[in-house]
N, C-alpha and C positions, 0 to 999 in steps of 0.2 A: 505494500500499498505505500502510494508516495504522497509524501505531508505537502500541502500546501503552506504559501506562504502568506502570515499574516497581512489584511489589506491596509494595514495602517504604518508600515515600514515600506524602505525604498532600498533597492540592493545601490548600493557605493562600489563600485571597486571588487576586492575581495569581503567586505562589511558590509553591515547595514545601519542605517541611522532611522533611528526612529522618524516618524512625523509629526506626533500629537508633542513629545518636548521641545519640538523647532517652534510649534505654531504656538506654545504657550510662551514659549520666554519670547518671542516675535509680539503676541500682545500685550506681557508686561512689559519691554522696553521701548513699544511703541507709547501705552500707559504713562509709565514712570516721566518720557521725554514731554507727550502733552503738559503734565503738571511742572515739569522745572521752567518749560519755558513761559506759561502762563499762571503758575500761581510760586515756586521759587523763587525764581528770576527778580519780580515784580518785588518781591518782598524783601529781598537780599538789597535792590534799588532804594525803596523807603526808607530805609535801616541806613543804607550807605549816604544817604544824600540828607537824612536827617543830621546825621554824627560828620559832616562833611565838613563846615566851621566848625570843630566843636564840641566836647560835652557842654563849656559854659553856656553860649549860645544855644545849644540843645535845650537845657532846664530855663535858660531866661526865655524862650517862645514857649515854654508850657505853662511858666509863672504870670505872664502875661497876663493882665487885669482882664480882658476879651477870651482870652485863652480859657480863664478859668470859672471865667461866666458857660462858657459851651460847655466846658466840662460839667457843671454844676447841674444845666438843665440838662444835658443830656443824661446824666444820672437821675436827677428827679422825675425824666419822663419813663424812663423804664421801670423806676419805681413803684409808679403807677400802673403802668400797661401790664407787666409781667403778672401782680396779682390777678387784674381784674381779668387777663386772659386765664389761667388757671382757676379762676373759678365758671367760666363760661362753660372752658375746655370739657371742664369735668362734667359739670350738667349737662352740655350736647354731648360727650361721648355714653353717659351714663344711659339718656334718653334713648339714642340712636341703637348702640348695642342690647340692651335688655329688654326693649319694648319694643311693639308693633304699634303702631299707629299709622293715620292715614297724612297727607304731605311728606314724611318720612324724607323721600329721594329729595321733595324739594328744599325741605332742611339740609339734606348731606350737597344740594347743588348749590345752596347760597353760601355755605359755610368755603365751598373752593372757591365765590367770587374773586376775592383778591389775588387768586395766583392767577386768575384769566384779566384782569384786569389790569392795567397800567397804573404805577404810582402815581404819577403825575394827571393822569384823569380823575384817581380817587382826591387829591388835592382836589382838583380844580371842582368836581363835588361839591366838596364842606364849603368851598365858598361860595358856590350858587346857593347853596344853600342858607347860610348861616353870615354871606356878605350883607356889606352895607345895603346894596342894591338884592342881592339875594330876596329867598323865598320868605323868610324869619327874621331877615334884617330889618326891616320897620320895628317889630316889636323889640328887639333885642335891643336896638338903640333907645327905643322910649322906655324900656329900664334899665340902661346902661350898663347891658350886659355886651360883655364883648369878646367872642369865642375868636374869630379868625384876626389874623398877625398879633396871637397872645398866644400864652402857654395853651389854656382848653382846645386851640385849632391843633394846636403841636400833637399835647395827648390824643385827640380824637381820631387825626389821620395816622398817627404811627396805633393806636387799637386796629384800626380797620386793615391795616397792612399786616398784622400779627397774628390776628387772632386765629386763624385756618394751623396752625403749629403744634399747637398742646393738642387741639379736638384731634386732629389726623394724626396724631402718634398713639392716642389713648382706644381710636374707635376699633382699631382691628388687636389690639390686646384683648380689651374685655371681649370681644366676641371668641376669641381664641378660648379666653377665659370659660365663658359660659354664664348662668347664672344657679348653677346648682346650691353653690358654696353661698349666693347669699339667700336661695328659700331655703336653707337650714339653718342660718340663722335665725330666719324669722321662725321656721316652724318649733326649734328651741324656748323663744320667747323671746328673743333679740328686737329690740323697738329698731326706726326705722335708722336712726342715728347711729348708733351700737351697730350694726347691721355696717351701716360704712364705714365709719370710725375702725374698726376691728376687720372688717373680712375683705369690703372693695378696697378703700385705702389703701392696707397692704399689699393687696396685687396689683395695683398698679401704680405704684410709688416709682416704679425704674423709668418706666415709659413718661410718666407728670414729670420727672424731672430732666428726661430727655427733650420735651417738648419745650420747658422753661429754660432750656440751657440756648436751644435754635430760636424759641421766642427772646431770649433779651440779646441776643447777636443782631438780630434782626432789627431789633428796635432800636438799638444802641448807633448801627448802621444805617438808618434808612434815611435817604436823602431825597427823591421825586415829591414826594409827597409832603414829605415837613418842609420843603424847598418852596411850593406852592402854596401853605396856610401860613407860614411863618411871616413875610414879610422882611426878611433879613435884616432885622432892626439889632443893628451890633450890641452887643452886650446883655441885650434882653430877649430877643429871639431865635437866635443862631444855636444850632446846638452844633455838635463836632464835625459833622460832616459839612454841614454850610460854613463853618467857620475855616478849614482847610480851602474852600473853593474862592473865599475871599482872599485869601494869603496869596494861594495861586497865582488869581488874576491881577493882585498888586505885586506882581513879581518878587515876593517874599517867600520864594522857594524852600529854603532852608529851613523858615519858620513853618511854613507848610506839611511840608514833611515829618517832620517833628510833631507836630499835632496827628499829622495821618498814620506815626509811628503805632498811637495810640490804640488806634482800630485793629491796626495789624497785630499788636499783642493782644488782643481782643481774640481777634482770630484765631490764634494759633492756644491762646487759654482754652476758647471755647472748644478747639479743636479737640485737645488733649480733653476735657473734661466729656467731650461728646464719647471718645474712646470708654475712655472708664466704664460711663456707663453704658454705652457696649455689651464691655467683658461682662461686667457685674449681673447685665441681664441673661449672657449667654450663660453664663457659671450656676443662676439660677434657675437655670432651665427654662 
């Protein structure tokens, strides 16, 4: 009986070279090359340009009054947006994963809207709603309520572009877990809150943390929607990305890259935390 050659090898001279490993390393090399060109090299350029004129000028750019105001506003916006998105994400994911109701598909579609709509368009929608010439503009002016070109508008725009992150991480996890444990807890006499805090929340904690990490990174780095609603008021409504743009447009390149390095560091920290959460999730099965 004559043995047949495997289909996944090719004869070269006197030996054989498996085609599968070649394809594997080709794909890995392509992926690494892409990441190097579009991620690693830009990161190196940011830090190189930020430190180009010395460490003293680097920290001077970060301690500038306008830079500190932008950092403070960015942190405050994230501190408001992330907890609100956590609450909304848990409620929406719980409703979608655990219950069947009319309009469920519509709710899922609405949650995905920020992924499909340009952030600039989202910001423009808020201007058309809450601006001085907008739908609610006359009412807001009458009651001396300012949303556009102020902090509330920045918070609203950031919430809009970030709210899918938490819920989209939780839905598949909660669907996979099912509702047997919750039903058992209710059967044993647990109240709704006891069931949530002792059964549901511990089961979803790593998915929730994963979504919050992504939500926080996007909230701090959002540019398009915030740019439309902020008004670019220096020292008042400029977040870190907007401050970087202003510095760059004014040809303060070193200062612009110095402030931009904060966002780059945030991206690196986000990647590390994301990897840790993924590892912990896999470890817990």
